[in-house]
Backbone as JSON Lines, residues from 0, in Angstrom:
{"i":0,"aa":"M","n":[0.83,-1.2,0.0],"ca":[0.0,0.0,0.0],"c":[0.86,1.24,0.0]}
{"i":1,"aa":"N","n":[1.94,1.17,0.79],"ca":[2.85,2.31,0.79],"c":[3.45,2.51,-0.59]}
{"i":2,"aa":"G","n":[3.72,1.35,-1.27],"ca":[4.28,1.46,-2.6],"c":[3.32,2.15,-3.55]}
{"i":3,"aa":"D","n":[2.0,1.86,-3.37],"ca":[1.03,2.52,-4.22],"c":[1.02,4.02,-3.99]}
{"i":4,"aa":"N","n":[1.14,4.46,-2.7],"ca":[1.16,5.89,-2.39],"c":[2.38,6.55,-3.0]}
{"i":5,"aa":"E","n":[3.51,5.82,-2.88],"ca":[4.74,6.39,-3.42],"c":[4.66,6.5,-4.94]}
{"i":6,"aa":"A","n":[4.01,5.48,-5.54],"ca":[3.89,5.51,-7.0],"c":[2.96,6.61,-7.44]}
{"i":7,"aa":"G","n":[1.99,7.0,-6.6],"ca":[1.03,8.04,-6.98],"c":[1.51,9.44,-6.68]}
{"i":8,"aa":"E","n":[2.63,9.6,-5.99],"ca":[3.13,10.92,-5.66],"c":[3.72,11.6,-6.89]}
{"i":9,"aa":"P","n":[3.58,12.94,-6.97],"ca":[4.19,13.65,-8.11],"c":[5.69,13.55,-8.06]}
{"i":10,"aa":"P","n":[6.35,13.59,-9.2],"ca":[7.81,13.48,-9.23],"c":[8.47,14.69,-8.59]}
{"i":11,"aa":"V","n":[9.69,14.47,-8.14],"ca":[10.45,15.57,-7.53],"c":[10.9,16.54,-8.62]}
{"i":12,"aa":"D","n":[10.65,17.82,-8.4],"ca":[11.07,18.86,-9.34],"c":[12.57,19.1,-9.16]}
{"i":13,"aa":"P","n":[13.37,19.0,-10.21],"ca":[14.81,19.18,-10.07],"c":[15.2,20.55,-9.5]}
{"i":14,"aa":"L","n":[14.43,21.57,-9.84],"ca":[14.74,22.91,-9.36],"c":[14.39,23.07,-7.89]}
{"i":15,"aa":"L","n":[13.2,22.56,-7.5],"ca":[12.73,22.74,-6.13],"c":[13.32,21.72,-5.17]}
{"i":16,"aa":"G","n":[13.73,20.58,-5.68],"ca":[14.23,19.51,-4.82],"c":[13.11,18.79,-4.09]}
{"i":17,"aa":"Q","n":[11.9,18.98,-4.53],"ca":[10.72,18.35,-3.92],"c":[9.59,18.37,-4.95]}
{"i":18,"aa":"P","n":[8.53,17.62,-4.71],"ca":[7.42,17.63,-5.66],"c":[6.8,19.03,-5.77]}
{"i":19,"aa":"R","n":[6.39,19.39,-6.98],"ca":[5.75,20.68,-7.19],"c":[4.29,20.57,-6.76]}
{"i":20,"aa":"M","n":[3.92,21.31,-5.71],"ca":[2.58,21.22,-5.15],"c":[1.61,22.17,-5.82]}
{"i":21,"aa":"V","n":[2.11,23.21,-6.48],"ca":[1.26,24.17,-7.19],"c":[1.83,24.36,-8.6]}
{"i":22,"aa":"D","n":[1.01,24.88,-9.49],"ca":[1.45,25.06,-10.87],"c":[2.53,26.13,-10.99]}
{"i":23,"aa":"D","n":[2.43,27.16,-10.16],"ca":[3.39,28.28,-10.25],"c":[4.0,28.53,-8.87]}
{"i":24,"aa":"P","n":[4.99,27.74,-8.5],"ca":[5.55,27.86,-7.14],"c":[6.4,29.11,-6.98]}
{"i":25,"aa":"R","n":[6.54,29.51,-5.74],"ca":[7.47,30.58,-5.4],"c":[8.86,29.97,-5.23]}
{"i":26,"aa":"I","n":[9.88,30.7,-5.69],"ca":[11.25,30.19,-5.61],"c":[12.16,31.24,-5.0]}
{"i":27,"aa":"S","n":[13.33,30.82,-4.61],"ca":[14.3,31.72,-3.99],"c":[15.09,32.47,-5.05]}
{"i":28,"aa":"L","n":[15.84,33.46,-4.62],"ca":[16.7,34.2,-5.54],"c":[17.76,33.28,-6.16]}
{"i":29,"aa":"S","n":[18.27,32.37,-5.36],"ca":[19.27,31.42,-5.88],"c":[18.67,30.53,-6.95]}
{"i":30,"aa":"Q","n":[17.44,30.08,-6.71],"ca":[16.78,29.26,-7.72],"c":[16.48,30.08,-8.98]}
{"i":31,"aa":"G","n":[16.12,31.35,-8.77],"ca":[15.9,32.23,-9.92],"c":[17.18,32.38,-10.73]}
{"i":32,"aa":"A","n":[18.31,32.49,-10.05],"ca":[19.6,32.59,-10.75],"c":[19.87,31.33,-11.56]}
{"i":33,"aa":"E","n":[19.49,30.19,-11.02],"ca":[19.69,28.93,-11.73],"c":[18.84,28.87,-12.99]}
{"i":34,"aa":"V","n":[17.58,29.32,-12.89],"ca":[16.69,29.32,-14.05],"c":[17.21,30.25,-15.14]}
{"i":35,"aa":"L","n":[17.71,31.41,-14.73],"ca":[18.16,32.42,-15.68],"c":[19.58,32.19,-16.18]}
{"i":36,"aa":"G","n":[20.31,31.34,-15.47],"ca":[21.72,31.16,-15.82],"c":[22.54,32.37,-15.47]}
{"i":37,"aa":"K","n":[22.15,33.05,-14.38],"ca":[22.83,34.26,-13.94],"c":[23.39,34.06,-12.54]}
{"i":38,"aa":"T","n":[24.16,35.04,-12.09],"ca":[24.67,34.99,-10.72],"c":[23.61,35.52,-9.77]}
{"i":39,"aa":"L","n":[23.78,35.22,-8.52],"ca":[22.84,35.71,-7.51],"c":[22.85,37.23,-7.47]}
{"i":40,"aa":"A","n":[24.03,37.84,-7.64],"ca":[24.12,39.3,-7.63],"c":[23.33,39.91,-8.78]}
{"i":41,"aa":"Q","n":[23.38,39.27,-9.95],"ca":[22.62,39.77,-11.1],"c":[21.12,39.7,-10.85]}
{"i":42,"aa":"V","n":[20.67,38.6,-10.25],"ca":[19.25,38.46,-9.97],"c":[18.8,39.51,-8.96]}
{"i":43,"aa":"R","n":[19.62,39.75,-7.96],"ca":[19.28,40.8,-7.0],"c":[19.17,42.16,-7.68]}
{"i":44,"aa":"R","n":[20.05,42.41,-8.67],"ca":[19.98,43.66,-9.4],"c":[18.71,43.73,-10.24]}
{"i":45,"aa":"Y","n":[18.31,42.61,-10.84],"ca":[17.06,42.58,-11.61],"c":[15.86,42.93,-10.73]}
{"i":46,"aa":"V","n":[15.87,42.42,-9.51],"ca":[14.78,42.72,-8.58],"c":[14.8,44.2,-8.22]}
{"i":47,"aa":"A","n":[15.99,44.75,-7.96],"ca":[16.11,46.16,-7.6],"c":[15.67,47.07,-8.75]}
{"i":48,"aa":"Q","n":[15.94,46.64,-9.99],"ca":[15.57,47.44,-11.15],"c":[14.09,47.31,-11.52]}
{"i":49,"aa":"G","n":[13.43,46.32,-10.96],"ca":[12.04,46.08,-11.32],"c":[11.86,45.13,-12.47]}
{"i":50,"aa":"R","n":[12.94,44.51,-12.92],"ca":[12.83,43.54,-14.0],"c":[12.2,42.25,-13.51]}
{"i":51,"aa":"L","n":[12.33,41.97,-12.23],"ca":[11.7,40.81,-11.61],"c":[10.89,41.28,-10.41]}
{"i":52,"aa":"P","n":[9.58,41.06,-10.4],"ca":[8.77,41.45,-9.24],"c":[9.12,40.62,-8.01]}
{"i":53,"aa":"R","n":[9.12,41.24,-6.87],"ca":[9.36,40.55,-5.61],"c":[8.03,40.41,-4.89]}
{"i":54,"aa":"H","n":[7.78,39.23,-4.33],"ca":[6.52,38.95,-3.67],"c":[6.75,38.66,-2.19]}
{"i":55,"aa":"G","n":[5.78,39.0,-1.38],"ca":[5.86,38.71,0.04],"c":[6.66,39.74,0.81]}
{"i":56,"aa":"P","n":[6.85,39.52,2.08],"ca":[7.59,40.47,2.92],"c":[9.07,40.53,2.53]}
{"i":57,"aa":"A","n":[9.76,41.52,3.05],"ca":[11.15,41.75,2.67],"c":[12.05,40.56,3.04]}
{"i":58,"aa":"N","n":[11.74,39.89,4.12],"ca":[12.59,38.77,4.56],"c":[12.11,37.41,4.03]}
{"i":59,"aa":"N","n":[11.2,37.46,3.05],"ca":[10.68,36.22,2.49],"c":[11.79,35.49,1.74]}
{"i":60,"aa":"F","n":[11.95,34.2,2.0],"ca":[13.04,33.43,1.39],"c":[12.68,33.0,-0.03]}
{"i":61,"aa":"W","n":[11.39,33.01,-0.38],"ca":[10.95,32.62,-1.72],"c":[10.18,33.79,-2.34]}
{"i":62,"aa":"P","n":[10.89,34.82,-2.77],"ca":[10.21,36.04,-3.21],"c":[9.82,36.07,-4.7]}
{"i":63,"aa":"L","n":[10.23,35.06,-5.46],"ca":[10.0,35.09,-6.89],"c":[8.97,34.06,-7.33]}
{"i":64,"aa":"L","n":[8.21,34.4,-8.36],"ca":[7.32,33.43,-8.98],"c":[8.05,32.78,-10.15]}
{"i":65,"aa":"L","n":[8.0,31.47,-10.2],"ca":[8.72,30.75,-11.24],"c":[8.27,31.2,-12.63]}
{"i":66,"aa":"S","n":[6.98,31.42,-12.82],"ca":[6.48,31.82,-14.14],"c":[7.07,33.16,-14.57]}
{"i":67,"aa":"E","n":[7.26,34.08,-13.63],"ca":[7.81,35.38,-13.98],"c":[9.3,35.29,-14.3]}
{"i":68,"aa":"V","n":[9.99,34.41,-13.6],"ca":[11.4,34.19,-13.9],"c":[11.55,33.56,-15.29]}
{"i":69,"aa":"E","n":[10.71,32.58,-15.58],"ca":[10.76,31.94,-16.9],"c":[10.38,32.92,-18.0]}
{"i":70,"aa":"A","n":[9.43,33.82,-17.71],"ca":[9.03,34.82,-18.7],"c":[10.18,35.78,-19.0]}
{"i":71,"aa":"L","n":[10.93,36.14,-17.94],"ca":[12.09,37.01,-18.14],"c":[13.15,36.3,-18.98]}
{"i":72,"aa":"R","n":[13.36,35.04,-18.72],"ca":[14.32,34.27,-19.52],"c":[13.9,34.23,-20.98]}
{"i":73,"aa":"A","n":[12.59,34.1,-21.23],"ca":[12.1,34.02,-22.6],"c":[12.26,35.32,-23.37]}
{"i":74,"aa":"K","n":[12.36,36.43,-22.65],"ca":[12.52,37.73,-23.32],"c":[13.89,37.87,-23.97]}
{"i":75,"aa":"G","n":[14.87,37.11,-23.49],"ca":[16.2,37.16,-24.08],"c":[17.08,38.24,-23.47]}
{"i":76,"aa":"E","n":[18.35,38.21,-23.85],"ca":[19.3,39.21,-23.37],"c":[18.99,40.56,-24.01]}
{"i":77,"aa":"P","n":[18.93,41.62,-23.23],"ca":[18.6,42.94,-23.79],"c":[19.56,43.35,-24.9]}
{"i":78,"aa":"I","n":[19.02,44.08,-25.87],"ca":[19.83,44.61,-26.96],"c":[19.63,46.12,-27.03]}
{"i":79,"aa":"S","n":[20.53,46.8,-27.69],"ca":[20.45,48.25,-27.79],"c":[19.36,48.66,-28.77]}
{"i":80,"aa":"L","n":[18.93,49.92,-28.68],"ca":[17.94,50.43,-29.61],"c":[18.48,50.43,-31.04]}
{"i":81,"aa":"K","n":[19.79,50.64,-31.17],"ca":[20.4,50.61,-32.5],"c":[20.25,49.23,-33.13]}
{"i":82,"aa":"D","n":[20.49,48.18,-32.33],"ca":[20.31,46.82,-32.83],"c":[18.84,46.53,-33.11]}
{"i":83,"aa":"A","n":[17.97,47.04,-32.25],"ca":[16.54,46.85,-32.47],"c":[16.1,47.51,-33.77]}
{"i":84,"aa":"A","n":[16.63,48.71,-34.04],"ca":[16.28,49.41,-35.28],"c":[16.72,48.59,-36.49]}
{"i":85,"aa":"R","n":[17.88,47.97,-36.39],"ca":[18.37,47.15,-37.49],"c":[17.46,45.93,-37.72]}
{"i":86,"aa":"K","n":[17.01,45.31,-36.64],"ca":[16.14,44.15,-36.75],"c":[14.77,44.53,-37.31]}
{"i":87,"aa":"L","n":[14.33,45.75,-37.0],"ca":[13.01,46.19,-37.45],"c":[13.05,46.88,-38.82]}
{"i":88,"aa":"S","n":[14.27,47.07,-39.34],"ca":[14.45,47.78,-40.62],"c":[13.86,49.18,-40.54]}
{"i":89,"aa":"R","n":[14.09,49.83,-39.41],"ca":[13.65,51.19,-39.2],"c":[14.86,52.04,-38.84]}
{"i":90,"aa":"S","n":[14.7,53.34,-38.96],"ca":[15.76,54.23,-38.5],"c":[15.76,54.25,-36.97]}
{"i":91,"aa":"L","n":[16.85,54.72,-36.39],"ca":[16.92,54.81,-34.94],"c":[15.85,55.77,-34.42]}
{"i":92,"aa":"A","n":[15.64,56.87,-35.13],"ca":[14.62,57.84,-34.72],"c":[13.24,57.22,-34.75]}
{"i":93,"aa":"A","n":[12.96,56.43,-35.78],"ca":[11.64,55.78,-35.89],"c":[11.46,54.73,-34.81]}
{"i":94,"aa":"T","n":[12.55,54.06,-34.42],"ca":[12.48,53.07,-33.35],"c":[12.23,53.75,-32.01]}
{"i":95,"aa":"K","n":[12.83,54.91,-31.82],"ca":[12.58,55.67,-30.59],"c":[11.14,56.13,-30.51]}
{"i":96,"aa":"E","n":[10.51,56.34,-31.69],"ca":[9.09,56.68,-31.7],"c":[8.27,55.54,-31.09]}
{"i":97,"aa":"L","n":[8.63,54.29,-31.4],"ca":[7.92,53.15,-30.83],"c":[8.03,53.14,-29.32]}
{"i":98,"aa":"V","n":[9.2,53.53,-28.8],"ca":[9.39,53.61,-27.35],"c":[8.54,54.73,-26.78]}
{"i":99,"aa":"A","n":[8.61,55.91,-27.42],"ca":[7.87,57.07,-26.92],"c":[6.36,56.84,-26.94]}
{"i":100,"aa":"D","n":[5.89,56.09,-27.94],"ca":[4.45,55.84,-28.06],"c":[3.98,54.65,-27.22]}
{"i":101,"aa":"G","n":[4.92,54.0,-26.51],"ca":[4.54,52.9,-25.63],"c":[4.42,51.55,-26.29]}
{"i":102,"aa":"H","n":[4.82,51.43,-27.56],"ca":[4.72,50.15,-28.25],"c":[5.91,49.24,-27.95]}
{"i":103,"aa":"L","n":[7.07,49.83,-27.68],"ca":[8.28,49.05,-27.41],"c":[8.84,49.47,-26.06]}
{"i":104,"aa":"P","n":[8.61,48.66,-25.01],"ca":[9.06,49.05,-23.66],"c":[10.56,48.89,-23.49]}
{"i":105,"aa":"L","n":[11.15,49.81,-22.77],"ca":[12.56,49.69,-22.4],"c":[12.7,48.68,-21.26]}
{"i":106,"aa":"V","n":[13.88,48.12,-21.15],"ca":[14.16,47.25,-20.01],"c":[14.08,48.1,-18.75]}
{"i":107,"aa":"P","n":[13.29,47.69,-17.75],"ca":[13.17,48.49,-16.52],"c":[14.53,48.8,-15.9]}
{"i":108,"aa":"G","n":[14.66,50.04,-15.45],"ca":[15.9,50.45,-14.8],"c":[16.99,50.85,-15.77]}
{"i":109,"aa":"T","n":[16.67,50.91,-17.08],"ca":[17.66,51.29,-18.09],"c":[17.1,52.44,-18.93]}
{"i":110,"aa":"K","n":[17.98,53.03,-19.75],"ca":[17.58,54.16,-20.58],"c":[17.48,53.83,-22.07]}
{"i":111,"aa":"S","n":[17.99,52.66,-22.47],"ca":[17.93,52.37,-23.9],"c":[17.71,50.91,-24.27]}
{"i":112,"aa":"P","n":[18.25,49.91,-23.54],"ca":[18.09,48.52,-24.0],"c":[16.63,48.06,-24.03]}
{"i":113,"aa":"V","n":[16.34,47.14,-24.94],"ca":[15.01,46.53,-25.05],"c":[15.19,45.03,-25.14]}
{"i":114,"aa":"Y","n":[14.1,44.3,-24.88],"ca":[14.16,42.84,-24.94],"c":[13.95,42.36,-26.38]}
{"i":115,"aa":"P","n":[14.74,41.37,-26.82],"ca":[14.55,40.82,-28.16],"c":[13.14,40.31,-28.42]}
{"i":116,"aa":"A","n":[12.51,39.71,-27.39],"ca":[11.15,39.19,-27.57],"c":[10.17,40.31,-27.9]}
{"i":117,"aa":"D","n":[10.35,41.47,-27.27],"ca":[9.47,42.61,-27.55],"c":[9.72,43.14,-28.96]}
{"i":118,"aa":"V","n":[10.98,43.14,-29.37],"ca":[11.32,43.57,-30.74],"c":[10.7,42.6,-31.74]}
{"i":119,"aa":"A","n":[10.78,41.3,-31.46],"ca":[10.21,40.3,-32.36],"c":[8.7,40.46,-32.47]}
{"i":120,"aa":"A","n":[8.06,40.8,-31.35],"ca":[6.61,41.0,-31.38],"c":[6.25,42.19,-32.25]}
{"i":121,"aa":"I","n":[7.06,43.25,-32.2],"ca":[6.83,44.41,-33.05],"c":[7.04,44.02,-34.51]}
{"i":122,"aa":"A","n":[8.1,43.25,-34.77],"ca":[8.4,42.84,-36.15],"c":[7.26,42.02,-36.74]}
{"i":123,"aa":"D","n":[6.6,41.19,-35.91],"ca":[5.49,40.35,-36.4],"c":[4.28,41.19,-36.8]}
{"i":124,"aa":"T","n":[4.15,42.37,-36.22],"ca":[3.02,43.25,-36.54],"c":[3.53,44.55,-37.12]}
{"i":125,"aa":"H","n":[4.61,44.47,-37.9],"ca":[5.31,45.66,-38.39],"c":[4.39,46.61,-39.13]}
{"i":126,"aa":"S","n":[3.44,46.06,-39.9],"ca":[2.58,46.92,-40.71],"c":[1.69,47.81,-39.85]}
{"i":127,"aa":"R","n":[1.46,47.41,-38.6],"ca":[0.6,48.21,-37.72],"c":[1.29,49.45,-37.22]}
{"i":128,"aa":"W","n":[2.61,49.39,-37.14],"ca":[3.34,50.5,-36.53],"c":[4.06,51.3,-37.6]}
{"i":129,"aa":"S","n":[3.3,52.08,-38.34],"ca":[3.89,52.92,-39.38],"c":[4.74,54.01,-38.74]}
{"i":130,"aa":"I","n":[5.71,54.5,-39.49],"ca":[6.59,55.54,-38.98],"c":[5.8,56.84,-38.86]}
{"i":131,"aa":"R","n":[5.81,57.4,-37.67],"ca":[5.08,58.64,-37.42],"c":[5.92,59.82,-37.87]}
{"i":132,"aa":"R","n":[5.39,60.57,-38.81],"ca":[6.1,61.73,-39.3],"c":[5.84,62.93,-38.39]}
{"i":133,"aa":"P","n":[6.87,63.74,-38.13],"ca":[6.65,64.94,-37.31],"c":[5.59,65.84,-37.95]}
{"i":134,"aa":"S","n":[4.79,66.44,-37.13],"ca":[3.74,67.34,-37.64],"c":[3.77,68.64,-36.86]}
{"i":135,"aa":"G","n":[3.56,69.71,-37.58],"ca":[3.55,71.03,-36.96],"c":[2.15,71.62,-36.96]}
{"i":136,"aa":"P","n":[2.01,72.89,-36.62],"ca":[0.7,73.54,-36.67],"c":[0.14,73.5,-38.08]}
{"i":137,"aa":"P","n":[-1.17,73.47,-38.23],"ca":[-1.78,73.4,-39.57],"c":[-1.29,74.53,-40.47]}
{"i":138,"aa":"G","n":[-0.89,74.17,-41.68],"ca":[-0.46,75.16,-42.65],"c":[0.99,75.56,-42.55]}
{"i":139,"aa":"Y","n":[1.7,75.14,-41.51],"ca":[3.1,75.52,-41.33],"c":[4.0,74.61,-42.17]}
{"i":140,"aa":"V","n":[5.2,75.11,-42.47],"ca":[6.17,74.35,-43.24],"c":[7.37,74.04,-42.38]}
{"i":141,"aa":"D","n":[8.13,73.0,-42.75],"ca":[9.31,72.64,-41.98],"c":[10.51,73.47,-42.43]}
{"i":142,"aa":"S","n":[11.66,73.21,-41.8],"ca":[12.86,74.02,-42.08],"c":[13.33,73.85,-43.52]}
{"i":143,"aa":"K","n":[13.17,72.65,-44.08],"ca":[13.59,72.43,-45.46],"c":[12.77,73.26,-46.42]}
{"i":144,"aa":"Q","n":[11.46,73.29,-46.2],"ca":[10.58,74.07,-47.08],"c":[10.82,75.56,-46.89]}
{"i":145,"aa":"A","n":[11.02,75.97,-45.63],"ca":[11.31,77.39,-45.37],"c":[12.62,77.8,-46.03]}
{"i":146,"aa":"A","n":[13.59,76.91,-46.0],"ca":[14.88,77.21,-46.62],"c":[14.73,77.39,-48.13]}
{"i":147,"aa":"Q","n":[13.9,76.59,-48.75],"ca":[13.68,76.71,-50.2],"c":[13.05,78.06,-50.54]}
{"i":148,"aa":"I","n":[12.12,78.51,-49.69],"ca":[11.47,79.8,-49.93],"c":[12.48,80.94,-49.8]}
{"i":149,"aa":"L","n":[13.36,80.84,-48.81],"ca":[14.3,81.91,-48.53],"c":[15.58,81.81,-49.35]}
{"i":150,"aa":"G","n":[15.8,80.69,-50.01],"ca":[17.04,80.51,-50.74],"c":[18.22,80.27,-49.83]}
{"i":151,"aa":"L","n":[17.98,79.63,-48.69],"ca":[19.02,79.34,-47.71],"c":[19.12,77.83,-47.52]}
{"i":152,"aa":"T","n":[20.05,77.4,-46.68],"ca":[20.16,75.98,-46.36],"c":[19.28,75.66,-45.16]}
{"i":153,"aa":"G","n":[18.87,74.4,-45.08],"ca":[18.03,73.97,-43.96],"c":[18.69,74.17,-42.61]}
{"i":154,"aa":"P","n":[19.97,73.75,-42.44],"ca":[20.64,73.95,-41.15],"c":[20.72,75.41,-40.74]}
{"i":155,"aa":"Y","n":[20.94,76.3,-41.74],"ca":[21.04,77.73,-41.4],"c":[19.69,78.28,-40.95]}
{"i":156,"aa":"V","n":[18.62,77.84,-41.6],"ca":[17.27,78.26,-41.19],"c":[16.97,77.76,-39.78]}
{"i":157,"aa":"T","n":[17.36,76.51,-39.49],"ca":[17.18,75.98,-38.13],"c":[17.96,76.8,-37.12]}
{"i":158,"aa":"Q","n":[19.18,77.18,-37.47],"ca":[20.0,78.0,-36.57],"c":[19.35,79.35,-36.32]}
{"i":159,"aa":"L","n":[18.83,79.99,-37.37],"ca":[18.16,81.28,-37.22],"c":[16.94,81.16,-36.3]}
{"i":160,"aa":"A","n":[16.21,80.05,-36.45],"ca":[15.03,79.85,-35.6],"c":[15.44,79.65,-34.14]}
{"i":161,"aa":"A","n":[16.49,78.86,-33.92],"ca":[16.95,78.61,-32.55],"c":[17.47,79.89,-31.9]}
{"i":162,"aa":"E","n":[18.04,80.79,-32.7],"ca":[18.56,82.06,-32.19],"c":[17.49,83.14,-32.15]}
{"i":163,"aa":"E","n":[16.24,82.78,-32.46],"ca":[15.09,83.68,-32.46],"c":[15.28,84.82,-33.45]}
{"i":164,"aa":"K","n":[15.99,84.56,-34.54],"ca":[16.18,85.54,-35.6],"c":[15.21,85.3,-36.75]}
{"i":165,"aa":"L","n":[14.43,84.26,-36.62],"ca":[13.43,83.92,-37.63],"c":[12.21,83.39,-36.88]}
{"i":166,"aa":"P","n":[11.01,83.95,-37.15],"ca":[9.82,83.51,-36.41],"c":[9.52,82.04,-36.67]}
{"i":167,"aa":"A","n":[9.39,81.27,-35.61],"ca":[9.16,79.84,-35.76],"c":[8.57,79.27,-34.48]}
{"i":168,"aa":"I","n":[8.02,78.07,-34.59],"ca":[7.45,77.34,-33.46],"c":[8.13,75.99,-33.37]}
{"i":169,"aa":"F","n":[8.59,75.6,-32.18],"ca":[9.22,74.3,-32.0],"c":[8.17,73.3,-31.53]}
{"i":170,"aa":"Q","n":[7.93,72.29,-32.34],"ca":[6.91,71.29,-32.02],"c":[7.3,69.95,-32.6]}
{"i":171,"aa":"D","n":[7.05,68.89,-31.83],"ca":[7.32,67.52,-32.28],"c":[8.77,67.33,-32.68]}
{"i":172,"aa":"G","n":[9.66,68.01,-31.95],"ca":[11.09,67.8,-32.14],"c":[11.75,68.59,-33.24]}
{"i":173,"aa":"Q","n":[11.03,69.55,-33.85],"ca":[11.66,70.36,-34.89],"c":[10.96,71.7,-35.03]}
{"i":174,"aa":"W","n":[11.55,72.58,-35.85],"ca":[11.02,73.93,-36.03],"c":[10.02,73.96,-37.18]}
{"i":175,"aa":"W","n":[8.98,74.8,-36.99],"ca":[7.95,74.97,-38.0],"c":[7.75,76.46,-38.24]}
{"i":176,"aa":"F","n":[7.42,76.8,-39.5],"ca":[7.39,78.19,-39.91],"c":[6.07,78.52,-40.61]}
{"i":177,"aa":"D","n":[5.55,79.71,-40.31],"ca":[4.35,80.21,-40.99],"c":[4.78,80.68,-42.38]}
{"i":178,"aa":"P","n":[4.27,80.08,-43.45],"ca":[4.72,80.46,-44.79],"c":[4.49,81.93,-45.11]}
{"i":179,"aa":"D","n":[3.43,82.54,-44.56],"ca":[3.2,83.96,-44.8],"c":[4.31,84.81,-44.18]}
{"i":180,"aa":"Q","n":[4.74,84.46,-42.96],"ca":[5.82,85.19,-42.32],"c":[7.13,84.98,-43.07]}
{"i":181,"aa":"I","n":[7.35,83.74,-43.53],"ca":[8.57,83.45,-44.28],"c":[8.58,84.25,-45.59]}
{"i":182,"aa":"E","n":[7.44,84.39,-46.21],"ca":[7.36,85.17,-47.45],"c":[7.69,86.64,-47.18]}
{"i":183,"aa":"L","n":[7.21,87.18,-46.05],"ca":[7.55,88.56,-45.69],"c":[9.05,88.71,-45.47]}
{"i":184,"aa":"V","n":[9.65,87.73,-44.81],"ca":[11.1,87.76,-44.6],"c":[11.82,87.69,-45.94]}
{"i":185,"aa":"R","n":[11.34,86.85,-46.84],"ca":[11.96,86.73,-48.16],"c":[11.92,88.06,-48.9]}
{"i":186,"aa":"R","n":[10.78,88.73,-48.86],"ca":[10.65,90.01,-49.55],"c":[11.55,91.07,-48.92]}
{"i":187,"aa":"A","n":[11.63,91.06,-47.59],"ca":[12.5,92.03,-46.91],"c":[13.96,91.79,-47.27]}
{"i":188,"aa":"R","n":[14.37,90.53,-47.33],"ca":[15.75,90.21,-47.71],"c":[16.01,90.65,-49.15]}
{"i":189,"aa":"R","n":[15.04,90.43,-50.02],"ca":[15.2,90.81,-51.42],"c":[15.3,92.33,-51.55]}
{"i":190,"aa":"A","n":[14.46,93.05,-50.78],"ca":[14.49,94.51,-50.85],"c":[15.83,95.05,-50.36]}
{"i":191,"aa":"R","n":[16.38,94.45,-49.31],"ca":[17.69,94.91,-48.81],"c":[18.77,94.67,-49.85]}
{"i":192,"aa":"R","n":[18.75,93.5,-50.49],"ca":[19.74,93.22,-51.53],"c":[19.6,94.2,-52.69]}
{"i":193,"aa":"H","n":[18.35,94.53,-53.06],"ca":[18.1,95.45,-54.16],"c":[18.65,96.83,-53.84]}
{"i":194,"aa":"R","n":[18.43,97.29,-52.6],"ca":[18.94,98.61,-52.21],"c":[20.46,98.62,-52.23]}
{"i":195,"aa":"T","n":[21.06,97.51,-51.79],"ca":[22.52,97.44,-51.75],"c":[23.12,97.49,-53.14]}
{"i":196,"aa":"V","n":[22.49,96.77,-54.07],"ca":[23.01,96.72,-55.44],"c":[22.87,98.08,-56.13]}
{"i":197,"aa":"H","n":[21.78,98.79,-55.87],"ca":[21.5,100.03,-56.6],"c":[21.94,101.28,-55.83]}
{"i":198,"aa":"R","n":[22.54,101.11,-54.7],"ca":[23.02,102.27,-53.96],"c":[24.22,102.87,-54.69]}
{"i":199,"aa":"R","n":[24.17,104.17,-54.97],"ca":[25.25,104.83,-55.69],"c":[26.44,105.01,-54.77]}
{"i":200,"aa":"P","n":[27.63,104.59,-55.19],"ca":[28.8,104.75,-54.32],"c":[29.15,106.22,-54.14]}
{"i":201,"aa":"T","n":[29.54,106.58,-52.94],"ca":[29.96,107.96,-52.65],"c":[31.34,108.19,-53.23]}
{"i":202,"aa":"Q","n":[31.55,109.43,-53.72],"ca":[32.85,109.78,-54.32],"c":[33.61,110.73,-53.42]}
{"i":203,"aa":"P","n":[34.88,110.5,-53.26],"ca":[35.67,111.41,-52.42],"c":[35.7,112.82,-53.03]}
{"i":204,"aa":"R","n":[35.84,113.81,-52.16],"ca":[35.89,115.2,-52.63],"c":[37.08,115.41,-53.57]}
{"i":205,"aa":"G","n":[36.82,116.23,-54.59],"ca":[37.9,116.54,-55.53],"c":[38.01,115.57,-56.66]}
{"i":206,"aa":"S","n":[37.27,114.47,-56.57],"ca":[37.33,113.48,-57.64],"c":[36.41,113.91,-58.76]}
{"i":207,"aa":"T","n":[36.72,113.51,-59.93],"ca":[35.91,113.85,-61.1],"c":[35.29,112.6,-61.66]}
{"i":208,"aa":"S","n":[33.99,112.68,-61.77],"ca":[33.29,111.53,-62.31],"c":[33.46,111.47,-63.81]}
{"i":209,"aa":"L","n":[33.47,110.21,-64.32],"ca":[33.65,110.04,-65.74],"c":[32.31,110.13,-66.47]}
């Protein structure tokens, strides 16, 4: 009879060292390190960063949920946004848009790395996340268009706007210009050039004009 009971008992879980009594057991930091293939110090840092939720009181010996540790392992080693952009076939700026819009979460406690699994999820639905183009106030033009109107370079127009020498509005990460104001500036610049070209040079006293 004892043999029957022993035969009916669940097998010993290699990680827990005992039969698994629940589907999602709580495990220790050391066990979490074993699942992740990391050091205990690294796992403690993950908990401090918020990459791994801690459960129970501060002195709890089994603060981690096995499912959450396994989910973190499945996310893969974090990669840089530059690498993520390459995998998504997007520019770095467009990839940062995904972060800013909440579609691509950063690794908690960091400023730039992301999880490969999250990048892969974005890649699977790539058509849904079109590149968001900067937009300004209705009817306004960007620095490139303003430069074409003025006959200047785009960087110089941006510099003039930043120095408040050209009327502009900064929105969505770049400068925008009212085309009517830019046209007035263009006419004023043209009038100044016209006056300069047609201004009669002064002659020194005693000189004789030809």
